[in-house]
C-alpha positions in Angstrom: 19.9 76.4 96.8 17.2 73.8 97.1 16.9 73.4 93.4 20.6 72.8 93.2 20.5 70.0 95.6 17.5 68.5 93.7 19.4 68.5 90.7 22.3 66.5 92.3 20.0 64.2 94.3 17.8 63.0 91.4 20.6 61.3 89.3 21.7 59.5 92.5 18.1 58.2 93.2 17.5 57.1 89.7 21.0 55.1 89.8 19.9 53.5 93.1 16.6 52.5 91.7 18.2 50.9 88.6 20.5 48.7 90.8 17.6 47.7 93.0 15.5 46.6 89.9 18.5 44.9 88.5 19.0 43.0 91.7 15.5 41.9 91.8 15.7 40.5 88.2 18.9 38.5 89.1 17.2 37.0 92.1 14.1 36.2 89.9 16.4 34.6 87.3 18.0 32.5 89.9 14.6 31.5 91.1 13.5 30.5 87.7 16.7 28.5 87.0 16.5 26.6 90.3 12.7 25.8 89.8 12.1 22.2 88.8 9.7 21.2 86.0 7.1 18.7 87.1 7.1 15.6 85.0 5.6 12.2 85.0 7.4 8.9 83.8 6.4 5.5 82.5 8.1 2.1 82.9 10.3 0.7 80.1 9.0 -2.7 79.3 11.3 -5.2 77.5 9.4 -7.6 75.2 10.4 -10.3 72.7 8.1 -10.4 69.7 8.0 -10.0 66.1 7.4 -6.8 64.3 4.0 -7.2 62.4 4.3 -6.6 58.7 1.4 -4.7 57.2 0.8 -5.0 53.5 -2.2 -4.9 51.1 -3.3 -7.2 48.1 -6.2 -8.7 46.3 -8.2 -11.8 46.9 -8.0 -14.7 44.3 -8.8 -18.2 44.0 -6.0 -20.6 44.6 -6.4 -22.0 41.0 -6.9 -19.1 38.3 -6.4 -20.3 34.7 -6.1 -18.1 31.7 -8.1 -19.7 28.9 -7.1 -19.2 25.3 -7.3 -20.5 21.7 -4.2 -22.6 20.5 -4.5 -20.8 17.1 -5.3 -17.2 16.1 -8.4 -16.3 14.4 -11.8 -14.5 14.4 -14.1 -15.3 17.4 -17.3 -16.7 16.2 -19.2 -17.2 19.5 -18.6 -16.5 23.2 -21.3 -18.4 25.2 -20.0 -17.7 28.8 -20.3 -14.4 30.6 -18.4 -13.0 33.6 -19.6 -14.5 36.9 -21.1 -17.5 35.4 -20.6 -20.9 36.8 -19.6 -23.6 34.3 -19.4 -27.3 34.2 -16.4 -29.3 33.2 -16.3 -29.9 29.5 -18.7 -27.1 28.8 -18.1 -25.2 25.4 -17.2 -21.6 26.2 -15.9 -20.1 22.9 -15.3 -20.9 19.3 -13.4 -19.4 16.3 -14.6 -19.1 12.7 -13.4 -22.2 11.2 -13.2 -21.3 7.5 -9.5 -20.8 7.4 -8.7 -23.7 9.8 -11.0 -26.2 7.8 -9.2 -25.2 4.7 -5.7 -25.8 6.1 -7.0 -29.1 7.6 -8.4 -30.0 4.0 -5.2 -29.0 2.2 -3.2 -31.1 4.6 -5.5 -34.0 3.8 -5.3 -33.8 0.3 -1.6 -33.5 0.4 -1.3 -36.7 2.3 -3.8 -38.6 -0.2 -1.2 -37.5 -2.9 1.7 -38.8 -1.0 -0.1 -42.2 -0.4 -0.8 -42.6 -4.1 2.8 -41.5 -5.0 4.0 -44.0 -2.4 2.1 -46.8 -4.0 3.3 -45.9 -7.4 7.1 -45.6 -6.4 7.0 -49.0 -4.6 5.6 -50.7 -7.7 8.3 -49.2 -9.8 10.9 -50.0 -7.3 9.7 -53.6 -7.3 10.1 -53.6 -11.3 13.7 -52.2 -10.8 12.4 -48.9 -12.6 12.6 -46.6 -9.5 15.7 -46.3 -7.3 16.0 -46.8 -3.5 16.6 -43.2 -3.2 13.2 -42.4 -5.0 11.5 -44.7 -2.5 13.1 -43.1 0.5 12.3 -39.6 -0.7 8.5 -40.6 -1.1 8.5 -42.2 2.3 9.8 -39.1 3.9 7.3 -36.9 2.2 4.6 -39.3 3.3 5.6 -39.0 6.9 5.7 -35.1 6.7 2.3 -34.9 5.1 0.9 -37.2 7.9 2.4 -34.9 10.4 0.9 -31.8 8.9 -2.5 -33.4 8.8 -2.2 -34.2 12.5 -1.2 -30.7 13.1 -4.1 -29.2 11.4 -6.7 -31.7 13.0 -5.2 -30.7 16.5 -5.5 -26.9 15.6 -9.1 -27.7 14.4 -9.9 -29.5 17.8 -8.5 -26.6 19.7 -10.3 -23.9 17.9 -12.9 -23.8 20.7 -12.5 -23.3 24.4 -13.9 -25.9 26.9 -14.1 -25.4 30.7 -11.2 -27.6 32.3 -13.3 -28.3 35.4 -16.2 -27.0 37.3 -15.6 -23.4 38.1 -16.6 -19.8 37.5 -15.7 -17.3 34.7 -13.9 -14.5 36.6 -13.1 -12.3 33.8 -14.1 -12.2 29.9 -11.4 -10.7 27.9 -12.8 -10.7 24.3 -15.9 -10.2 22.4 -17.5 -11.8 19.3 -15.8 -10.9 16.1 -12.7 -9.8 17.6 -9.5 -11.2 16.2 -7.9 -13.5 18.8 -4.2 -13.9 18.7 -2.5 -17.4 19.3 -2.4 -17.9 23.1 -4.2 -14.6 23.9 -6.2 -15.1 26.9 -10.1 -15.0 26.4 -11.3 -16.0 29.8 -9.8 -15.7 33.4 -11.2 -19.1 34.9 -11.5 -19.8 38.6 -11.7 -23.5 39.7 -14.5 -24.1 42.2 -14.1 -26.2 45.4 -10.7 -24.5 45.8 -9.7 -22.1 48.7 -8.9 -18.3 48.6 -5.5 -16.6 48.8 -4.5 -13.0 49.2 -1.9 -12.1 46.7 0.5 -9.2 48.0 3.9 -7.9 48.0 6.5 -7.1 50.5 9.9 -5.3 50.6 13.5 -6.9 50.7 13.8 -5.9 54.3 10.3 -7.7 55.1 10.8 -10.9 52.9 13.8 -11.9 54.9 11.6 -12.1 58.0 9.0 -14.4 56.5 8.7 -18.0 56.4 6.2 -20.4 55.0 3.6 -21.0 57.8 3.7 -17.5 59.2 0.3 -16.6 60.7 -1.4 -13.5 59.7 -5.1 -11.8 59.8 -6.8 -10.3 56.8 -9.4 -7.5 56.7 -11.4 -6.9 53.5 -13.1 -3.7 52.7 -16.2 -5.5 52.2 -16.0 -6.8 55.8 -14.3 -4.2 57.7 -15.0 -5.6 61.1 -14.1 -9.2 60.4 -10.5 -10.5 60.8 -10.0 -13.6 58.6 -7.1 -16.0 59.7 -4.6 -16.8 57.1 -1.1 -18.3 56.7 1.9 -17.5 54.3 2.0 -20.3 51.8 4.1 -18.8 49.1 7.2 -16.6 49.0 8.8 -15.4 45.7 12.4 -16.1 45.3 13.0 -13.0 43.2 11.6 -9.6 43.1 9.0 -8.3 40.6 11.1 -6.5 37.9 8.2 -3.9 37.5 7.5 -3.1 41.3 10.7 -4.3 43.1 8.4 -6.1 45.6 8.6 -9.8 46.4 5.0 -11.4 45.8 3.7 -13.7 48.6 0.5 -15.6 48.9 -1.7 -15.9 52.2 -4.1 -18.6 52.2 -7.4 -18.4 54.0 -9.2 -21.4 55.4 -12.9 -22.1 54.5 -15.2 -19.3 55.5 -19.0 -18.7 55.9 -18.7 -15.3 54.4 -19.4 -14.6 50.7 -16.1 -13.8 49.1 -15.3 -12.7 45.5 -12.2 -12.8 43.5 -10.7 -9.1 43.5 -11.7 -8.1 47.0 -9.2 -5.6 48.3 -7.6 -6.8 51.4 -5.1 -5.4 54.1 -3.1 -8.0 56.0 -0.9 -8.0 59.1 1.7 -11.0 59.1 3.3 -12.1 62.3 6.7 -13.3 61.2 8.3 -16.2 63.2 11.6 -14.5 63.4 11.5 -12.5 66.8 13.6 -9.7 68.4 13.9 -8.0 71.7 12.6 -4.4 71.9 11.8 -1.9 74.7 8.2 -0.8 74.5 7.6 3.0 75.6 4.6 5.3 75.2 4.6 7.3 72.0 4.2 10.4 74.2 7.7 9.9 75.4 9.1 10.6 72.2 10.0 14.3 71.7 11.6 14.5 68.3 11.9 11.8 65.4 13.3 11.6 62.1 12.7 8.4 60.2 13.8 5.7 62.6 15.6 7.9 64.8 14.2 9.9 67.9 14.9 11.3 71.4 13.5 10.7 74.8 14.2 12.0 78.2 15.0 10.0 81.1 16.0 10.8 84.8 19.6 10.5 85.8 19.9 8.5 88.9 22.8 10.4 90.2 21.9 14.1 89.5 18.1 13.6 89.4 18.1 15.9 86.2 16.6 15.1 82.9 18.9 13.4 80.3 18.3 13.2 76.7 18.8 9.9 75.0 18.9 9.1 71.3 17.0 5.9 70.3 16.3 3.8 67.2 12.5 3.3 66.7 11.7 -0.1 65.2 7.9 0.3 64.9 4.8 1.9 66.3 1.7 -0.1 67.6 -1.3 0.8 69.8 0.2 4.0 71.0 3.5 2.3 72.0 6.8 2.7 70.3 9.1 -0.3 70.1 12.8 0.8 70.5 15.6 -1.5 69.4 18.5 0.6 70.7 19.3 3.4 73.0 17.4 2.5 76.2 20.1 0.1 77.7 19.9 0.3 81.3 17.1 2.8 81.4 14.2 1.7 83.6 11.8 4.7 83.0 11.4 7.6 80.5 9.7 10.9 80.9 6.2 11.4 79.4 4.2 14.4 80.7 6.4 17.5 80.6 9.0 16.2 78.3 8.1 18.8 75.8 9.5 21.6 78.1 12.8 19.9 78.7 16.3 20.4 77.6 19.3 18.2 78.4 20.1 18.4 82.1 16.8 20.2 83.2 15.9 20.0 86.8 12.9 17.9 87.1 10.4 16.9 89.7 8.6 13.8 89.6 4.9 14.0 90.0 3.7 10.5 89.4 
């Protein structure tokens, strides 16, 4: 009899136990749902400033000239090397003159013959033996031969390269015995006494924000702890067809530091065009994709967290500049934001 009673009581006991446990879980869930998440906030600071444009480039002199021969030919002698300082008028390179001298001699012989023919035709014309047309033809040929001799002598004169001013050989692009084409660069020459510029490139979205005179600072790999002041002095009117970038020049003032053409530089340019942005800590951004992101703020009416989509303009010094999405928002959640969802109950612990 006792065993039968147990058989009926055990199922009832287990059923009651299940309901009791289930009731505790529901209470626990209610507690967890009602429990607020501790958070900290940071003020949204509105500033009016220009987004810095970061770019890189190379240092060059303000006046760099490519020196070449007027005519083509075999290089006879190059007397200047890379890095060498040269004086104005100094001979830098010459061509072998065998062919060029021959061309000049040929032109001179042709001119001598034309002059003799001209004298003879004039005499015949005076004696009514030659016609006016004969005289005009020889006069035309005489002028052509004079021009040919002038060209030959000009080419002979410019079969050598002379320094156009005091300066330095920045790059030597040929060697003795090489065949130099007409106008092919032999030297890259930098004028001394001139300033320095950083040549760089910016995108189409950046170039429209720049203006001549905008300030910048430049850091060279050679002097990583020194900031050199600079200003925008040239802005290209069209994009480089190879890179799609707009080339700019930043001019540096005189400096006590030793600078060399070709130094790699990183530049931060401050455009004159300004805009209004909301500055918030980077920690406040919980999600980001390109220039889009999300932050949490506290709803003034409910006191709960509310998720806001924002447009990120740029990042600087652990701050994010937001151009859209924080209108009428005075504070954003920083600490604890990773644990929030939209409408989460929060408890301020600043």
